[in-house]
N, C-alpha and C positions, 0 to 999 in steps of 0.2 A: 204208537209206531215211532221208532227212532231211526234216523239216518245220519250217522255221524254225530254232529253237534246240533242237529235239528230234531226236536220232538214235536210230533203232531198228535194231539189227543183225539180220542174217538168223538168227543163232544164237538170239536172243531169240524171234523169231517161230516158229522151228522147235521150240524148247523148249515154248512155250505150246501150239502145235498138237499136239505129241506128248502132253503132259500132258492136254490136253483130250480127245484121242482115248481115253486110258486111263481118264478120269474117269467113274465110274459114279454118284457121289453129289453132284454139283455142288460139289466141293471146289475146283476151279480158279477159278471165278468168285469164290467167297468168299475164296480165298487172294489172288487179284489185287486184290480190294477192300481186304483187310488191308494188302497191300504198298503200294497207292496211298495209303492213309491214313498209313502209316508215312512214306512219302516226303513227303507233304504236311506232316507234322510238322516234318521237316527244313526244307522249303521256307519254311514260315511263320516259323520262328525265324531262318533266314538273312535273310529279308526284314526282319524286325523289327530285326535287327542292322545294317541298312542296307548289305547286300551285294547285288550283282547277280549273277545266274546267267547265265553266257555260254552254257552248253550243258548239256543233260541227255542222258545216253547210257544207253540200255537195252540190256544185253547178257545173255549166258547167266549171267554171274556177278552180275547185279543192276543196280541203278541207280547212276549216278555223276553228281553235279552238279559242274560245273566253274565256279568262281567267277571274278569279275572281278579279285579280288586276295585274297591270303591273309588268313585270320582270325587273331586272337590266340588264345592257348591257352584262355582262359576262354570266348571266343566259340565256338571249335570244340567245346569240351566241351558247351556248351549246345545247339548245333546237333546234335551226335551223339546226345545223350540224348533229344532231342525225338522222334525216330522211335519208339524203344521205349516212351517214355512214352505216346504216342498209342495204341500197341497195348495197353498195360496198361489205359489208360482205357476203350478200346473193350471189352476183355474184361470189365472190371468193370461197365460199363453193360449189356452184353448178357447177363451172368450171371443177371440177374433173370428171364429168360424161359427156360422149359424147352426150347423148340425150338431154342435158339441154342447148344447145347453145342459143335457143330462150329466155329462162328465164334469162340466163346470160346477153344477149344483152339488154333485157328490163330493167333489174336492172341497168346496166351501163348507159343506156340512161336516165333513170329516175334520177339517182344520179347526172350525169353531168348536165342535163338540169336544175335541181333545184339549182345548184350552180351558174347559170348565175346571174350576179349582176343587175337584172332588175325587175321592178314591185314589187310584194310581194313574189317573190321566195326566197328560203332560202339564196342564195348567196347575194341577195340585203340586207336582214336582217343582215347577218353577216358583210357585208361591212359597212352598216349604223352604226352598233354598234361599230365596230373597229374605224371608223373615228370619231364617237362621243367621244369615250374614248380619242383619241389622239388630236383632234382639236376642239371638241365641236359639239353640235347638229346642229347649223346653217350651219357649213361647211359640215357636213354629209348630210344635206338636199340638199345643192347646188350640191355636188358631185353626189348624188343619182339622182337628176333631170337631170343632164347632161348625166350621163351614161345611164339612161333610154331612153333618146332621141336618143343617138348615137347607142346603141345596137338595138333599135327598127327599126331605119332606115336601119341598116346593115342587119337585119333579113328580112325586107320587100324587099330590093333590091336582096338579095341572094335567097329568096323564089321565087320571080318573075323570076329571071334569070334561076333557076333550072326548073321551070314550063315551061318556053318558050323553054328551051333546050331539052324538051322531058321527063323531070323527073316528079315526082308526086308533089302534092300540099301540102305535109305535112309541109315543112318548111314555106311555105307561110301562111298556117293556123295558125301555131305557131306565126308567125310574126303579123298576124291580131289579134290574141288573146292578144298578148303583147301590141299592139297599143291600142286596146279597153280597156284593163286594165289600161294602162297609162292615157288614156283620162278620164275614169271613176274616177280614183284617183285624177287627177287634178280638175275635175269638182266638186267632193265632197269637196275638200279643198277650192275652190272658194266659194262654197255655204256656208261653215262654216264661212268663213271670212266675208261674206256679212250679216250674221245674227246678 
């Protein structure tokens, strides 16, 4: 489904519907609001840096903003850090109220998760830019590739362990999402190199 410069995939709608169906405590609306604020943080910094967003794509793996042209390393780092920063600010502001513990937790979880240096998460973008500045793009790509593999394996083992120990499958689902994202990214790169 497209609406101007916003594309919403069927998978995104299906995921939201499924989560909403399972939701007993109004977690989904609060999580969606936290995600919206996170993306607004990115959007505002991108616009402050004088970049235009050609398209926003919402899919099962999250939101993606496609820019009119590439940003420099420092600009990309600022834009990447803006999303988690908004979540941490919201958590700090909401922590003053006793009824907002769920919203505080969701924002902290979203902010910390996005700072993981894996896949296309904000932490990976920041690390890739920082290593590129210090040691060059080739070294950044090598570091990113190794970290992606190590963190994905750790998440898969940890998720499987927690599930077998009687916990829930949340971490395992995140690990599978990370593994699939890593596989898709590597597959796309190989396809581009073969053309």
